[in-house]
KOLMITOR-397436 format. One record per residue (C-alpha): chain; residue number from 1; residue in one letter; x, y, z. Coordinates in steps of 0.25 Angstrom, whole numbers. Layout:
# KOLMITOR-397436
<voke><unit>A</unit><pos>NUM</pos><code>a</code><c1>X</c1><c2>Y</c2><c3>Z</c3></voke>
...
END
This chain:
# KOLMITOR-397436
<voke><unit>A</unit><pos>1</pos><code>m</code><c1>-68</c1><c2>-244</c2><c3>43</c3></voke>
<voke><unit>A</unit><pos>2</pos><code>k</code><c1>-64</c1><c2>-231</c2><c3>50</c3></voke>
<voke><unit>A</unit><pos>3</pos><code>v</code><c1>-73</c1><c2>-221</c2><c3>50</c3></voke>
<voke><unit>A</unit><pos>4</pos><code>v</code><c1>-66</c1><c2>-212</c2><c3>43</c3></voke>
<voke><unit>A</unit><pos>5</pos><code>d</code><c1>-62</c1><c2>-222</c2><c3>32</c3></voke>
<voke><unit>A</unit><pos>6</pos><code>f</code><c1>-77</c1><c2>-224</c2><c3>31</c3></voke>
<voke><unit>A</unit><pos>7</pos><code>f</code><c1>-81</c1><c2>-209</c2><c3>29</c3></voke>
<voke><unit>A</unit><pos>8</pos><code>k</code><c1>-72</c1><c2>-208</c2><c3>18</c3></voke>
<voke><unit>A</unit><pos>9</pos><code>q</code><c1>-78</c1><c2>-220</c2><c3>10</c3></voke>
<voke><unit>A</unit><pos>10</pos><code>k</code><c1>-92</c1><c2>-213</c2><c3>12</c3></voke>
<voke><unit>A</unit><pos>11</pos><code>r</code><c1>-89</c1><c2>-197</c2><c3>10</c3></voke>
<voke><unit>A</unit><pos>12</pos><code>d</code><c1>-93</c1><c2>-198</c2><c3>-4</c3></voke>
<voke><unit>A</unit><pos>13</pos><code>v</code><c1>-108</c1><c2>-205</c2><c3>2</c3></voke>
<voke><unit>A</unit><pos>14</pos><code>l</code><c1>-107</c1><c2>-195</c2><c3>13</c3></voke>
<voke><unit>A</unit><pos>15</pos><code>s</code><c1>-104</c1><c2>-182</c2><c3>6</c3></voke>
<voke><unit>A</unit><pos>16</pos><code>l</code><c1>-117</c1><c2>-186</c2><c3>-5</c3></voke>
<voke><unit>A</unit><pos>17</pos><code>h</code><c1>-125</c1><c2>-191</c2><c3>7</c3></voke>
<voke><unit>A</unit><pos>18</pos><code>p</code><c1>-120</c1><c2>-187</c2><c3>20</c3></voke>
<voke><unit>A</unit><pos>19</pos><code>f</code><c1>-132</c1><c2>-191</c2><c3>28</c3></voke>
<voke><unit>A</unit><pos>20</pos><code>e</code><c1>-130</c1><c2>-206</c2><c3>24</c3></voke>
<voke><unit>A</unit><pos>21</pos><code>l</code><c1>-118</c1><c2>-206</c2><c3>35</c3></voke>
<voke><unit>A</unit><pos>22</pos><code>k</code><c1>-131</c1><c2>-209</c2><c3>44</c3></voke>
<voke><unit>A</unit><pos>23</pos><code>d</code><c1>-134</c1><c2>-222</c2><c3>38</c3></voke>
<voke><unit>A</unit><pos>24</pos><code>f</code><c1>-119</c1><c2>-227</c2><c3>43</c3></voke>
<voke><unit>A</unit><pos>25</pos><code>l</code><c1>-120</c1><c2>-225</c2><c3>58</c3></voke>
<voke><unit>A</unit><pos>26</pos><code>s</code><c1>-128</c1><c2>-234</c2><c3>67</c3></voke>
<voke><unit>A</unit><pos>27</pos><code>p</code><c1>-142</c1><c2>-228</c2><c3>73</c3></voke>
<voke><unit>A</unit><pos>28</pos><code>s</code><c1>-134</c1><c2>-226</c2><c3>87</c3></voke>
<voke><unit>A</unit><pos>29</pos><code>l</code><c1>-126</c1><c2>-215</c2><c3>79</c3></voke>
<voke><unit>A</unit><pos>30</pos><code>r</code><c1>-136</c1><c2>-208</c2><c3>72</c3></voke>
<voke><unit>A</unit><pos>31</pos><code>d</code><c1>-141</c1><c2>-200</c2><c3>85</c3></voke>
<voke><unit>A</unit><pos>32</pos><code>y</code><c1>-127</c1><c2>-194</c2><c3>82</c3></voke>
<voke><unit>A</unit><pos>33</pos><code>w</code><c1>-128</c1><c2>-191</c2><c3>69</c3></voke>
<voke><unit>A</unit><pos>34</pos><code>l</code><c1>-127</c1><c2>-175</c2><c3>70</c3></voke>
<voke><unit>A</unit><pos>35</pos><code>e</code><c1>-115</c1><c2>-175</c2><c3>77</c3></voke>
<voke><unit>A</unit><pos>36</pos><code>f</code><c1>-109</c1><c2>-186</c2><c3>70</c3></voke>
<voke><unit>A</unit><pos>37</pos><code>v</code><c1>-112</c1><c2>-176</c2><c3>58</c3></voke>
<voke><unit>A</unit><pos>38</pos><code>n</code><c1>-106</c1><c2>-163</c2><c3>65</c3></voke>
<voke><unit>A</unit><pos>39</pos><code>k</code><c1>-94</c1><c2>-170</c2><c3>68</c3></voke>
<voke><unit>A</unit><pos>40</pos><code>a</code><c1>-92</c1><c2>-176</c2><c3>55</c3></voke>
<voke><unit>A</unit><pos>41</pos><code>n</code><c1>-93</c1><c2>-163</c2><c3>48</c3></voke>
<voke><unit>A</unit><pos>42</pos><code>n</code><c1>-80</c1><c2>-160</c2><c3>55</c3></voke>
<voke><unit>A</unit><pos>43</pos><code>s</code><c1>-73</c1><c2>-173</c2><c3>54</c3></voke>
<voke><unit>A</unit><pos>44</pos><code>q</code><c1>-64</c1><c2>-178</c2><c3>41</c3></voke>
<voke><unit>A</unit><pos>45</pos><code>l</code><c1>-78</c1><c2>-183</c2><c3>37</c3></voke>
<voke><unit>A</unit><pos>46</pos><code>g</code><c1>-84</c1><c2>-169</c2><c3>34</c3></voke>
<voke><unit>A</unit><pos>47</pos><code>l</code><c1>-71</c1><c2>-166</c2><c3>27</c3></voke>
<voke><unit>A</unit><pos>48</pos><code>l</code><c1>-72</c1><c2>-177</c2><c3>18</c3></voke>
<voke><unit>A</unit><pos>49</pos><code>i</code><c1>-87</c1><c2>-175</c2><c3>14</c3></voke>
<voke><unit>A</unit><pos>50</pos><code>k</code><c1>-83</c1><c2>-159</c2><c3>12</c3></voke>
<voke><unit>A</unit><pos>51</pos><code>d</code><c1>-71</c1><c2>-164</c2><c3>5</c3></voke>
<voke><unit>A</unit><pos>52</pos><code>h</code><c1>-81</c1><c2>-173</c2><c3>-6</c3></voke>
<voke><unit>A</unit><pos>53</pos><code>k</code><c1>-90</c1><c2>-162</c2><c3>-8</c3></voke>
<voke><unit>A</unit><pos>54</pos><code>l</code><c1>-81</c1><c2>-151</c2><c3>-11</c3></voke>
<voke><unit>A</unit><pos>55</pos><code>a</code><c1>-74</c1><c2>-161</c2><c3>-21</c3></voke>
<voke><unit>A</unit><pos>56</pos><code>s</code><c1>-89</c1><c2>-163</c2><c3>-25</c3></voke>
<voke><unit>A</unit><pos>57</pos><code>n</code><c1>-93</c1><c2>-149</c2><c3>-27</c3></voke>
<voke><unit>A</unit><pos>58</pos><code>d</code><c1>-79</c1><c2>-147</c2><c3>-36</c3></voke>
<voke><unit>A</unit><pos>59</pos><code>d</code><c1>-84</c1><c2>-159</c2><c3>-44</c3></voke>
<voke><unit>A</unit><pos>60</pos><code>a</code><c1>-97</c1><c2>-152</c2><c3>-47</c3></voke>
<voke><unit>A</unit><pos>61</pos><code>v</code><c1>-91</c1><c2>-139</c2><c3>-52</c3></voke>
<voke><unit>A</unit><pos>62</pos><code>e</code><c1>-99</c1><c2>-136</c2><c3>-65</c3></voke>
<voke><unit>A</unit><pos>63</pos><code>q</code><c1>-86</c1><c2>-139</c2><c3>-75</c3></voke>
<voke><unit>A</unit><pos>64</pos><code>p</code><c1>-87</c1><c2>-130</c2><c3>-86</c3></voke>
<voke><unit>A</unit><pos>65</pos><code>t</code><c1>-90</c1><c2>-137</c2><c3>-102</c3></voke>
<voke><unit>A</unit><pos>66</pos><code>p</code><c1>-79</c1><c2>-138</c2><c3>-111</c3></voke>
<voke><unit>A</unit><pos>67</pos><code>d</code><c1>-89</c1><c2>-127</c2><c3>-120</c3></voke>
<voke><unit>A</unit><pos>68</pos><code>a</code><c1>-90</c1><c2>-117</c2><c3>-109</c3></voke>
<voke><unit>A</unit><pos>69</pos><code>q</code><c1>-83</c1><c2>-102</c2><c3>-111</c3></voke>
<voke><unit>A</unit><pos>70</pos><code>p</code><c1>-79</c1><c2>-94</c2><c3>-101</c3></voke>
<voke><unit>A</unit><pos>71</pos><code>a</code><c1>-85</c1><c2>-83</c2><c3>-97</c3></voke>
<voke><unit>A</unit><pos>72</pos><code>p</code><c1>-78</c1><c2>-71</c2><c3>-103</c3></voke>
<voke><unit>A</unit><pos>73</pos><code>v</code><c1>-70</c1><c2>-61</c2><c3>-95</c3></voke>
<voke><unit>A</unit><pos>74</pos><code>a</code><c1>-73</c1><c2>-47</c2><c3>-94</c3></voke>
<voke><unit>A</unit><pos>75</pos><code>q</code><c1>-60</c1><c2>-39</c2><c3>-99</c3></voke>
<voke><unit>A</unit><pos>76</pos><code>p</code><c1>-57</c1><c2>-26</c2><c3>-91</c3></voke>
<voke><unit>A</unit><pos>77</pos><code>a</code><c1>-59</c1><c2>-13</c2><c3>-98</c3></voke>
<voke><unit>A</unit><pos>78</pos><code>p</code><c1>-46</c1><c2>-9</c2><c3>-104</c3></voke>
<voke><unit>A</unit><pos>79</pos><code>i</code><c1>-39</c1><c2>3</c2><c3>-95</c3></voke>
<voke><unit>A</unit><pos>80</pos><code>v</code><c1>-38</c1><c2>16</c2><c3>-103</c3></voke>
<voke><unit>A</unit><pos>81</pos><code>m</code><c1>-28</c1><c2>25</c2><c3>-96</c3></voke>
<voke><unit>A</unit><pos>82</pos><code>k</code><c1>-27</c1><c2>41</c2><c3>-97</c3></voke>
<voke><unit>A</unit><pos>83</pos><code>p</code><c1>-16</c1><c2>46</c2><c3>-104</c3></voke>
<voke><unit>A</unit><pos>84</pos><code>e</code><c1>-7</c1><c2>51</c2><c3>-92</c3></voke>
<voke><unit>A</unit><pos>85</pos><code>a</code><c1>-9</c1><c2>37</c2><c3>-85</c3></voke>
<voke><unit>A</unit><pos>86</pos><code>e</code><c1>-6</c1><c2>30</c2><c3>-99</c3></voke>
<voke><unit>A</unit><pos>87</pos><code>k</code><c1>7</c1><c2>40</c2><c3>-100</c3></voke>
<voke><unit>A</unit><pos>88</pos><code>l</code><c1>12</c1><c2>37</c2><c3>-85</c3></voke>
<voke><unit>A</unit><pos>89</pos><code>m</code><c1>11</c1><c2>22</c2><c3>-87</c3></voke>
<voke><unit>A</unit><pos>90</pos><code>a</code><c1>20</c1><c2>23</c2><c3>-97</c3></voke>
<voke><unit>A</unit><pos>91</pos><code>e</code><c1>29</c1><c2>31</c2><c3>-90</c3></voke>
<voke><unit>A</unit><pos>92</pos><code>l</code><c1>30</c1><c2>22</c2><c3>-77</c3></voke>
<voke><unit>A</unit><pos>93</pos><code>e</code><c1>30</c1><c2>10</c2><c3>-86</c3></voke>
<voke><unit>A</unit><pos>94</pos><code>s</code><c1>43</c1><c2>14</c2><c3>-91</c3></voke>
<voke><unit>A</unit><pos>95</pos><code>t</code><c1>50</c1><c2>16</c2><c3>-79</c3></voke>
<voke><unit>A</unit><pos>96</pos><code>l</code><c1>46</c1><c2>3</c2><c3>-72</c3></voke>
<voke><unit>A</unit><pos>97</pos><code>g</code><c1>56</c1><c2>-2</c2><c3>-63</c3></voke>
<voke><unit>A</unit><pos>98</pos><code>d</code><c1>63</c1><c2>11</c2><c3>-64</c3></voke>
<voke><unit>A</unit><pos>99</pos><code>v</code><c1>64</c1><c2>20</c2><c3>-50</c3></voke>
<voke><unit>A</unit><pos>100</pos><code>i</code><c1>54</c1><c2>31</c2><c3>-55</c3></voke>
<voke><unit>A</unit><pos>101</pos><code>h</code><c1>53</c1><c2>40</c2><c3>-40</c3></voke>
<voke><unit>A</unit><pos>102</pos><code>v</code><c1>64</c1><c2>41</c2><c3>-29</c3></voke>
<voke><unit>A</unit><pos>103</pos><code>g</code><c1>58</c1><c2>51</c2><c3>-17</c3></voke>
<voke><unit>A</unit><pos>104</pos><code>q</code><c1>65</c1><c2>59</c2><c3>-9</c3></voke>
<voke><unit>A</unit><pos>105</pos><code>w</code><c1>72</c1><c2>55</c2><c3>4</c3></voke>
<voke><unit>A</unit><pos>106</pos><code>l</code><c1>63</c1><c2>55</c2><c3>17</c3></voke>
<voke><unit>A</unit><pos>107</pos><code>t</code><c1>67</c1><c2>53</c2><c3>31</c3></voke>
<voke><unit>A</unit><pos>108</pos><code>v</code><c1>60</c1><c2>43</c2><c3>39</c3></voke>
<voke><unit>A</unit><pos>109</pos><code>d</code><c1>61</c1><c2>48</c2><c3>53</c3></voke>
<voke><unit>A</unit><pos>110</pos><code>q</code><c1>58</c1><c2>44</c2><c3>69</c3></voke>
<voke><unit>A</unit><pos>111</pos><code>n</code><c1>47</c1><c2>54</c2><c3>69</c3></voke>
<voke><unit>A</unit><pos>112</pos><code>r</code><c1>40</c1><c2>48</c2><c3>56</c3></voke>
<voke><unit>A</unit><pos>113</pos><code>i</code><c1>43</c1><c2>33</c2><c3>62</c3></voke>
<voke><unit>A</unit><pos>114</pos><code>n</code><c1>34</c1><c2>39</c2><c3>76</c3></voke>
<voke><unit>A</unit><pos>115</pos><code>n</code><c1>24</c1><c2>44</c2><c3>66</c3></voke>
<voke><unit>A</unit><pos>116</pos><code>f</code><c1>21</c1><c2>32</c2><c3>58</c3></voke>
<voke><unit>A</unit><pos>117</pos><code>a</code><c1>21</c1><c2>24</c2><c3>71</c3></voke>
<voke><unit>A</unit><pos>118</pos><code>e</code><c1>9</c1><c2>32</c2><c3>76</c3></voke>
<voke><unit>A</unit><pos>119</pos><code>v</code><c1>3</c1><c2>31</c2><c3>65</c3></voke>
<voke><unit>A</unit><pos>120</pos><code>t</code><c1>3</c1><c2>17</c2><c3>63</c3></voke>
<voke><unit>A</unit><pos>121</pos><code>e</code><c1>4</c1><c2>13</c2><c3>78</c3></voke>
<voke><unit>A</unit><pos>122</pos><code>d</code><c1>17</c1><c2>5</c2><c3>75</c3></voke>
<voke><unit>A</unit><pos>123</pos><code>h</code><c1>26</c1><c2>9</c2><c3>86</c3></voke>
<voke><unit>A</unit><pos>124</pos><code>q</code><c1>35</c1><c2>-1</c2><c3>86</c3></voke>
<voke><unit>A</unit><pos>125</pos><code>w</code><c1>48</c1><c2>1</c2><c3>93</c3></voke>
<voke><unit>A</unit><pos>126</pos><code>i</code><c1>56</c1><c2>-1</c2><c3>79</c3></voke>
<voke><unit>A</unit><pos>127</pos><code>h</code><c1>50</c1><c2>12</c2><c3>75</c3></voke>
<voke><unit>A</unit><pos>128</pos><code>t</code><c1>49</c1><c2>20</c2><c3>87</c3></voke>
<voke><unit>A</unit><pos>129</pos><code>d</code><c1>59</c1><c2>20</c2><c3>96</c3></voke>
<voke><unit>A</unit><pos>130</pos><code>p</code><c1>72</c1><c2>22</c2><c3>93</c3></voke>
<voke><unit>A</unit><pos>131</pos><code>e</code><c1>79</c1><c2>20</c2><c3>105</c3></voke>
<voke><unit>A</unit><pos>132</pos><code>r</code><c1>74</c1><c2>6</c2><c3>106</c3></voke>
<voke><unit>A</unit><pos>133</pos><code>a</code><c1>75</c1><c2>4</c2><c3>92</c3></voke>
<voke><unit>A</unit><pos>134</pos><code>s</code><c1>90</c1><c2>8</c2><c3>93</c3></voke>
<voke><unit>A</unit><pos>135</pos><code>a</code><c1>93</c1><c2>-2</c2><c3>103</c3></voke>
<voke><unit>A</unit><pos>136</pos><code>e</code><c1>85</c1><c2>-14</c2><c3>99</c3></voke>
<voke><unit>A</unit><pos>137</pos><code>s</code><c1>83</c1><c2>-11</c2><c3>83</c3></voke>
<voke><unit>A</unit><pos>138</pos><code>p</code><c1>92</c1><c2>-18</c2><c3>73</c3></voke>
<voke><unit>A</unit><pos>139</pos><code>f</code><c1>92</c1><c2>-3</c2><c3>65</c3></voke>
<voke><unit>A</unit><pos>140</pos><code>k</code><c1>96</c1><c2>4</c2><c3>78</c3></voke>
<voke><unit>A</unit><pos>141</pos><code>t</code><c1>85</c1><c2>14</c2><c3>75</c3></voke>
<voke><unit>A</unit><pos>142</pos><code>t</code><c1>69</c1><c2>15</c2><c3>73</c3></voke>
<voke><unit>A</unit><pos>143</pos><code>i</code><c1>65</c1><c2>11</c2><c3>60</c3></voke>
<voke><unit>A</unit><pos>144</pos><code>a</code><c1>53</c1><c2>15</c2><c3>51</c3></voke>
<voke><unit>A</unit><pos>145</pos><code>h</code><c1>41</c1><c2>5</c2><c3>52</c3></voke>
<voke><unit>A</unit><pos>146</pos><code>g</code><c1>41</c1><c2>-1</c2><c3>37</c3></voke>
<voke><unit>A</unit><pos>147</pos><code>f</code><c1>27</c1><c2>5</c2><c3>34</c3></voke>
<voke><unit>A</unit><pos>148</pos><code>l</code><c1>31</c1><c2>19</c2><c3>37</c3></voke>
<voke><unit>A</unit><pos>149</pos><code>t</code><c1>42</c1><c2>17</c2><c3>25</c3></voke>
<voke><unit>A</unit><pos>150</pos><code>l</code><c1>31</c1><c2>11</c2><c3>17</c3></voke>
<voke><unit>A</unit><pos>151</pos><code>s</code><c1>21</c1><c2>22</c2><c3>20</c3></voke>
<voke><unit>A</unit><pos>152</pos><code>l</code><c1>32</c1><c2>33</c2><c3>16</c3></voke>
<voke><unit>A</unit><pos>153</pos><code>l</code><c1>32</c1><c2>28</c2><c3>1</c3></voke>
<voke><unit>A</unit><pos>154</pos><code>s</code><c1>22</c1><c2>38</c2><c3>-4</c3></voke>
<voke><unit>A</unit><pos>155</pos><code>v</code><c1>30</c1><c2>50</c2><c3>1</c3></voke>
<voke><unit>A</unit><pos>156</pos><code>l</code><c1>43</c1><c2>43</c2><c3>-2</c3></voke>
<voke><unit>A</unit><pos>157</pos><code>t</code><c1>38</c1><c2>41</c2><c3>-18</c3></voke>
<voke><unit>A</unit><pos>158</pos><code>d</code><c1>33</c1><c2>55</c2><c3>-19</c3></voke>
<voke><unit>A</unit><pos>159</pos><code>s</code><c1>19</c1><c2>50</c2><c3>-21</c3></voke>
<voke><unit>A</unit><pos>160</pos><code>v</code><c1>11</c1><c2>59</c2><c3>-11</c3></voke>
<voke><unit>A</unit><pos>161</pos><code>d</code><c1>19</c1><c2>73</c2><c3>-15</c3></voke>
<voke><unit>A</unit><pos>162</pos><code>p</code><c1>9</c1><c2>80</c2><c3>-23</c3></voke>
<voke><unit>A</unit><pos>163</pos><code>d</code><c1>19</c1><c2>89</c2><c3>-31</c3></voke>
<voke><unit>A</unit><pos>164</pos><code>n</code><c1>26</c1><c2>79</c2><c3>-35</c3></voke>
<voke><unit>A</unit><pos>165</pos><code>q</code><c1>18</c1><c2>68</c2><c3>-40</c3></voke>
<voke><unit>A</unit><pos>166</pos><code>k</code><c1>23</c1><c2>54</c2><c3>-45</c3></voke>
<voke><unit>A</unit><pos>167</pos><code>f</code><c1>11</c1><c2>53</c2><c3>-56</c3></voke>
<voke><unit>A</unit><pos>168</pos><code>p</code><c1>8</c1><c2>67</c2><c3>-57</c3></voke>
<voke><unit>A</unit><pos>169</pos><code>t</code><c1>-2</c1><c2>62</c2><c3>-71</c3></voke>
<voke><unit>A</unit><pos>170</pos><code>a</code><c1>-10</c1><c2>52</c2><c3>-60</c3></voke>
<voke><unit>A</unit><pos>171</pos><code>k</code><c1>-22</c1><c2>58</c2><c3>-52</c3></voke>
<voke><unit>A</unit><pos>172</pos><code>m</code><c1>-20</c1><c2>49</c2><c3>-40</c3></voke>
<voke><unit>A</unit><pos>173</pos><code>t</code><c1>-10</c1><c2>40</c2><c3>-36</c3></voke>
<voke><unit>A</unit><pos>174</pos><code>v</code><c1>-17</c1><c2>27</c2><c3>-27</c3></voke>
<voke><unit>A</unit><pos>175</pos><code>n</code><c1>-9</c1><c2>19</c2><c3>-19</c3></voke>
<voke><unit>A</unit><pos>176</pos><code>v</code><c1>-14</c1><c2>5</c2><c3>-20</c3></voke>
<voke><unit>A</unit><pos>177</pos><code>g</code><c1>-4</c1><c2>-5</c2><c3>-12</c3></voke>
<voke><unit>A</unit><pos>178</pos><code>l</code><c1>8</c1><c2>-9</c2><c3>-11</c3></voke>
<voke><unit>A</unit><pos>179</pos><code>n</code><c1>13</c1><c2>-24</c2><c3>-18</c3></voke>
<voke><unit>A</unit><pos>180</pos><code>q</code><c1>24</c1><c2>-27</c2><c3>-7</c3></voke>
<voke><unit>A</unit><pos>181</pos><code>v</code><c1>31</c1><c2>-20</c2><c3>3</c3></voke>
<voke><unit>A</unit><pos>182</pos><code>r</code><c1>46</c1><c2>-22</c2><c3>8</c3></voke>
<voke><unit>A</unit><pos>183</pos><code>f</code><c1>54</c1><c2>-14</c2><c3>21</c3></voke>
<voke><unit>A</unit><pos>184</pos><code>p</code><c1>68</c1><c2>-19</c2><c3>18</c3></voke>
<voke><unit>A</unit><pos>185</pos><code>y</code><c1>74</c1><c2>-11</c2><c3>28</c3></voke>
<voke><unit>A</unit><pos>186</pos><code>p</code><c1>70</c1><c2>-2</c2><c3>38</c3></voke>
<voke><unit>A</unit><pos>187</pos><code>v</code><c1>69</c1><c2>14</c2><c3>38</c3></voke>
<voke><unit>A</unit><pos>188</pos><code>k</code><c1>77</c1><c2>18</c2><c3>50</c3></voke>
<voke><unit>A</unit><pos>189</pos><code>a</code><c1>73</c1><c2>31</c2><c3>58</c3></voke>
<voke><unit>A</unit><pos>190</pos><code>g</code><c1>80</c1><c2>42</c2><c3>50</c3></voke>
<voke><unit>A</unit><pos>191</pos><code>n</code><c1>80</c1><c2>34</c2><c3>36</c3></voke>
<voke><unit>A</unit><pos>192</pos><code>r</code><c1>77</c1><c2>43</c2><c3>25</c3></voke>
<voke><unit>A</unit><pos>193</pos><code>v</code><c1>71</c1><c2>36</c2><c3>14</c3></voke>
<voke><unit>A</unit><pos>194</pos><code>r</code><c1>67</c1><c2>37</c2><c3>-1</c3></voke>
<voke><unit>A</unit><pos>195</pos><code>a</code><c1>59</c1><c2>30</c2><c3>-11</c3></voke>
<voke><unit>A</unit><pos>196</pos><code>s</code><c1>60</c1><c2>25</c2><c3>-26</c3></voke>
<voke><unit>A</unit><pos>197</pos><code>t</code><c1>50</c1><c2>20</c2><c3>-35</c3></voke>
<voke><unit>A</unit><pos>198</pos><code>k</code><c1>48</c1><c2>10</c2><c3>-47</c3></voke>
<voke><unit>A</unit><pos>199</pos><code>i</code><c1>37</c1><c2>7</c2><c3>-55</c3></voke>
<voke><unit>A</unit><pos>200</pos><code>q</code><c1>34</c1><c2>-6</c2><c3>-57</c3></voke>
<voke><unit>A</unit><pos>201</pos><code>s</code><c1>23</c1><c2>-7</c2><c3>-65</c3></voke>
<voke><unit>A</unit><pos>202</pos><code>v</code><c1>12</c1><c2>2</c2><c3>-71</c3></voke>
<voke><unit>A</unit><pos>203</pos><code>t</code><c1>-3</c1><c2>-3</c2><c3>-73</c3></voke>
<voke><unit>A</unit><pos>204</pos><code>p</code><c1>-14</c1><c2>4</c2><c3>-79</c3></voke>
<voke><unit>A</unit><pos>205</pos><code>i</code><c1>-28</c1><c2>4</c2><c3>-70</c3></voke>
<voke><unit>A</unit><pos>206</pos><code>k</code><c1>-41</c1><c2>11</c2><c3>-73</c3></voke>
<voke><unit>A</unit><pos>207</pos><code>r</code><c1>-40</c1><c2>25</c2><c3>-71</c3></voke>
<voke><unit>A</unit><pos>208</pos><code>g</code><c1>-25</c1><c2>24</c2><c3>-68</c3></voke>
<voke><unit>A</unit><pos>209</pos><code>l</code><c1>-10</c1><c2>16</c2><c3>-67</c3></voke>
<voke><unit>A</unit><pos>210</pos><code>e</code><c1>-7</c1><c2>5</c2><c3>-57</c3></voke>
<voke><unit>A</unit><pos>211</pos><code>i</code><c1>8</c1><c2>7</c2><c3>-53</c3></voke>
<voke><unit>A</unit><pos>212</pos><code>v</code><c1>17</c1><c2>-3</c2><c3>-44</c3></voke>
<voke><unit>A</unit><pos>213</pos><code>q</code><c1>29</c1><c2>5</c2><c3>-39</c3></voke>
<voke><unit>A</unit><pos>214</pos><code>e</code><c1>41</c1><c2>0</c2><c3>-32</c3></voke>
<voke><unit>A</unit><pos>215</pos><code>i</code><c1>46</c1><c2>8</c2><c3>-20</c3></voke>
<voke><unit>A</unit><pos>216</pos><code>t</code><c1>58</c1><c2>7</c2><c3>-15</c3></voke>
<voke><unit>A</unit><pos>217</pos><code>v</code><c1>60</c1><c2>15</c2><c3>-1</c3></voke>
<voke><unit>A</unit><pos>218</pos><code>e</code><c1>77</c1><c2>18</c2><c3>1</c3></voke>
<voke><unit>A</unit><pos>219</pos><code>i</code><c1>83</c1><c2>21</c2><c3>15</c3></voke>
<voke><unit>A</unit><pos>220</pos><code>e</code><c1>93</c1><c2>31</c2><c3>13</c3></voke>
<voke><unit>A</unit><pos>221</pos><code>g</code><c1>109</c1><c2>24</c2><c3>16</c3></voke>
<voke><unit>A</unit><pos>222</pos><code>i</code><c1>101</c1><c2>9</c2><c3>16</c3></voke>
<voke><unit>A</unit><pos>223</pos><code>r</code><c1>103</c1><c2>-1</c2><c3>4</c3></voke>
<voke><unit>A</unit><pos>224</pos><code>r</code><c1>89</c1><c2>-7</c2><c3>8</c3></voke>
<voke><unit>A</unit><pos>225</pos><code>p</code><c1>75</c1><c2>0</c2><c3>5</c3></voke>
<voke><unit>A</unit><pos>226</pos><code>g</code><c1>66</c1><c2>3</c2><c3>17</c3></voke>
<voke><unit>A</unit><pos>227</pos><code>c</code><c1>55</c1><c2>-1</c2><c3>7</c3></voke>
<voke><unit>A</unit><pos>228</pos><code>v</code><c1>51</c1><c2>-7</c2><c3>-5</c3></voke>
<voke><unit>A</unit><pos>229</pos><code>a</code><c1>36</c1><c2>-6</c2><c3>-8</c3></voke>
<voke><unit>A</unit><pos>230</pos><code>e</code><c1>29</c1><c2>-10</c2><c3>-22</c3></voke>
<voke><unit>A</unit><pos>231</pos><code>s</code><c1>17</c1><c2>-1</c2><c3>-23</c3></voke>
<voke><unit>A</unit><pos>232</pos><code>v</code><c1>5</c1><c2>1</c2><c3>-31</c3></voke>
<voke><unit>A</unit><pos>233</pos><code>i</code><c1>0</c1><c2>15</c2><c3>-34</c3></voke>
<voke><unit>A</unit><pos>234</pos><code>r</code><c1>-14</c1><c2>19</c2><c3>-45</c3></voke>
<voke><unit>A</unit><pos>235</pos><code>l</code><c1>-13</c1><c2>31</c2><c3>-51</c3></voke>
<voke><unit>A</unit><pos>236</pos><code>h</code><c1>-26</c1><c2>37</c2><c3>-56</c3></voke>
<voke><unit>A</unit><pos>237</pos><code>f</code><c1>-27</c1><c2>46</c2><c3>-67</c3></voke>
END
């Protein structure tokens, strides 16, 4: 009989009484018991015993009795919206899927690209070397960093203009993050861009609203957008 087959037959016994293995060894081998155990723990034997113990533990988990009742789940407290939040929610829900805002054109020139490269330390030649880009880039000019286009969303959507607030009844707007972002086409140095906004969903939260909006950055004269992002913001009232 092969040793592995022998261990497979004995794995049930070994998992319950591991030290009985010594009984199967000749006296001359018992002196090497500790060394053998250390090697066995890292071998197929050890894996067989561990698997059996895990299976035994799973079987030993106490099962609920048929009469046992599940513990009651605490229900979250209902959200009470302020009148201005409730009014804004109704207004935004009536525009779901529609373009609610189109911003002004903004020029992304080489100076802006260079400044962004300095801040982020991203000096790839496709962004900052017009001569090389003219000779080697398929776009024949430098292009804006994708993250530069993304960073312009606030100004492109007029979200940072104190004199022209998108949601004037809210006390504060917080940028929660982005669900997804794509850059379908690069913004070349000198291009003008603008953003349009669609509301995807409006959800009441404690002390305010959470809004998911789709923002599309249009490049002047180009069919494909420079950026499409699903932005999540929270309004506090």
